C-alpha positions as CSV (number, residue, x, y, z in Angstrom):
1,M,52.3,-23.0,19.8
2,K,52.2,-26.6,18.5
3,K,48.8,-28.4,18.2
4,E,48.7,-32.0,19.3
5,K,47.6,-34.4,16.6
6,R,45.1,-37.1,17.6
7,E,44.1,-40.3,15.9
8,L,40.7,-40.5,14.3
9,T,38.4,-43.4,15.2
10,K,36.8,-45.6,12.5
11,K,33.4,-43.8,13.0
12,Q,35.1,-40.4,12.5
13,H,36.8,-41.7,9.3
14,I,33.5,-42.9,8.0
15,G,31.8,-39.5,8.8
16,L,34.5,-37.5,7.0
17,L,34.5,-39.9,4.0
18,S,30.7,-39.8,3.7
19,Q,30.9,-35.9,3.8
20,L,33.5,-36.0,1.0
21,I,31.4,-38.4,-1.1
22,L,28.2,-36.5,-0.7
23,T,30.0,-33.2,-1.7
24,F,31.3,-35.0,-4.8
25,F,27.8,-36.2,-5.7
26,I,26.4,-32.7,-5.1
27,L,28.8,-31.3,-7.7
28,V,28.1,-34.1,-10.2
29,F,24.3,-33.7,-9.9
30,L,24.5,-29.9,-10.1
31,F,26.3,-30.2,-13.5
32,M,23.6,-32.7,-14.5
33,T,20.9,-30.3,-13.5
34,I,22.0,-27.8,-16.2
35,G,20.4,-30.0,-18.9
36,E,17.7,-31.5,-16.9
37,P,15.9,-29.5,-14.1
38,V,14.2,-32.7,-12.8
39,M,17.5,-33.7,-11.2
40,M,17.2,-30.7,-8.7
41,E,15.1,-32.9,-6.5
42,V,18.0,-35.4,-6.2
43,V,20.3,-32.5,-5.4
44,N,18.0,-31.3,-2.6
45,K,17.9,-34.8,-1.1
46,I,21.6,-35.1,-1.1
47,L,21.9,-31.6,0.4
48,V,19.8,-32.7,3.3
49,L,22.0,-35.8,3.9
50,L,25.1,-33.6,3.5
51,F,24.0,-31.1,6.1
52,L,23.1,-33.9,8.5
53,V,26.5,-35.6,8.1
54,M,28.2,-32.2,8.5
55,A,26.2,-31.7,11.8
56,Y,27.4,-35.1,13.0
57,N,31.0,-34.3,12.1
58,N,30.8,-30.9,13.8
59,H,29.4,-32.4,16.9
60,I,31.5,-35.5,17.2
61,L,34.8,-34.6,15.5
62,L,35.2,-30.9,15.7
63,K,33.2,-30.2,18.9
64,R,31.5,-27.1,17.4
65,K,28.1,-27.2,18.9
66,G,26.9,-23.9,17.3
67,F,27.5,-25.2,13.8
68,T,25.8,-28.5,14.7
69,V,22.6,-26.7,15.5
70,T,22.9,-24.5,12.4
71,N,23.4,-27.5,10.1
72,I,20.4,-29.4,11.6
73,I,18.2,-26.3,11.1
74,V,19.3,-25.9,7.5
75,A,18.7,-29.6,6.9
76,L,15.2,-29.4,8.4
77,L,14.4,-26.3,6.4
78,L,15.4,-28.0,3.2
79,L,13.4,-31.1,4.1
80,I,10.3,-29.0,4.8
81,S,10.7,-27.0,1.5
82,M,11.0,-30.3,-0.4
83,L,7.8,-31.6,1.2
84,F,5.8,-28.5,0.3
85,S,7.1,-27.9,-3.2
């Protein structure tokens, strides 16, 4: 069974590129956190953004509604934990 390829729109390219860039920044800041625990706040903020972008990509590009809700819930939980810590 052969799957049909479809062209991505400019918004979809931007969504995937931003997810890739945020993932790269997460890795960089996680390595920076080893020597300086203050950077963990930056990692948490980037994680919230990453989960929101992943929710957008799941909803628009991949059409997986269940993962969209999961990613939004995780982003909100991270945001709430940042506010109360």
